C-alpha positions as CSV (number, residue, x, y, z in Angstrom):
1,M,-107.1,60.6,-70.1
2,N,-108.0,60.4,-73.6
3,V,-104.3,60.3,-75.1
4,G,-101.4,58.8,-73.4
5,M,-98.2,56.8,-74.1
6,L,-98.4,53.0,-74.5
7,W,-95.6,51.6,-72.8
8,F,-94.6,47.7,-73.2
9,D,-92.4,46.3,-70.3
10,N,-92.5,42.3,-69.8
11,D,-89.6,42.2,-67.5
12,S,-90.3,39.4,-65.1
13,K,-88.2,40.2,-62.5
14,A,-89.4,43.9,-61.8
15,D,-92.7,44.9,-59.9
16,L,-95.6,46.9,-61.3
17,F,-93.9,49.9,-59.1
18,A,-90.6,49.3,-61.0
19,K,-92.2,49.4,-64.5
20,I,-94.4,52.4,-64.0
21,E,-91.4,54.3,-62.4
22,R,-89.6,53.4,-65.8
23,A,-92.3,54.5,-68.0
24,A,-92.7,58.0,-66.0
25,S,-89.2,58.7,-66.2
26,Y,-89.2,58.1,-70.0
27,Y,-92.6,59.8,-70.3
28,L,-91.1,62.9,-68.5
29,D,-87.9,62.9,-70.5
30,K,-90.1,63.0,-73.6
31,Y,-92.7,65.4,-73.0
32,G,-91.6,67.5,-70.2
33,K,-94.4,66.4,-68.0
34,S,-94.9,64.3,-65.0
35,P,-97.4,61.8,-65.7
36,N,-100.1,61.3,-62.8
37,V,-102.0,58.3,-64.0
38,C,-101.3,55.1,-65.4
39,Y,-103.8,52.1,-66.8
40,V,-102.7,48.7,-66.7
41,H,-104.5,45.3,-67.1
42,P,-106.3,44.0,-63.9
43,C,-104.0,41.0,-63.9
44,M,-101.1,43.3,-63.2
45,T,-102.2,44.4,-59.9
46,R,-103.2,41.0,-58.4
47,T,-99.9,40.8,-56.3
48,L,-100.5,44.2,-54.9
49,A,-101.9,45.0,-51.5
50,T,-105.3,47.0,-52.0
51,P,-107.3,48.7,-49.5
52,K,-109.9,46.8,-47.7
53,D,-112.7,48.9,-48.6
54,N,-111.7,49.5,-52.2
55,T,-112.4,53.4,-52.1
56,E,-108.6,54.5,-52.1
57,P,-106.8,54.4,-55.3
58,I,-103.7,52.2,-56.0
59,R,-100.9,54.5,-56.1
60,A,-97.1,54.5,-57.6
61,G,-95.9,57.6,-55.5
62,S,-97.8,60.3,-57.2
63,I,-99.0,58.5,-59.9
64,E,-102.6,56.9,-59.9
65,V,-102.7,53.3,-61.1
66,R,-106.3,52.4,-62.5
67,T,-106.9,49.1,-64.3
68,T,-108.8,48.2,-67.5
69,R,-109.2,45.5,-69.8
70,S,-108.6,47.7,-72.7
71,V,-104.7,47.6,-72.0
72,L,-103.0,44.7,-72.6
73,P,-101.2,42.5,-69.9
74,N,-97.3,43.9,-69.9
75,H,-98.4,47.0,-71.6
76,L,-98.9,50.7,-69.2
77,W,-101.1,53.5,-70.8
78,I,-99.6,56.4,-69.0
79,G,-99.9,60.2,-69.3
80,V,-101.4,63.2,-67.3
81,N,-105.0,63.6,-66.3
82,G,-105.7,67.1,-67.1
83,L,-108.8,69.2,-66.9
84,N,-111.8,67.8,-67.5
85,G,-109.9,64.1,-67.8
86,H,-108.2,65.4,-71.1
87,I,-104.5,64.7,-71.2
88,M,-102.1,67.6,-71.5
89,P,-98.9,66.7,-73.2
């Protein structure tokens, strides 16, 4: 994904999946497509149960959650991973 929507959510009472759900709902309303990938800072996934072999991606419903240090904590970079990895708004 080269382009996406940056979403800020510092609600300390909501878990990561609730934050992704809110961002995905807004994305769908704004762009008319459901996002399928979301990048977050690695610190945001520390409390999640991850697969033992680390080959299975973390998923929030139909959205694949990936980590990158390029996204600041409490931010989500969400969008559609389309053909050749490019976003298709």
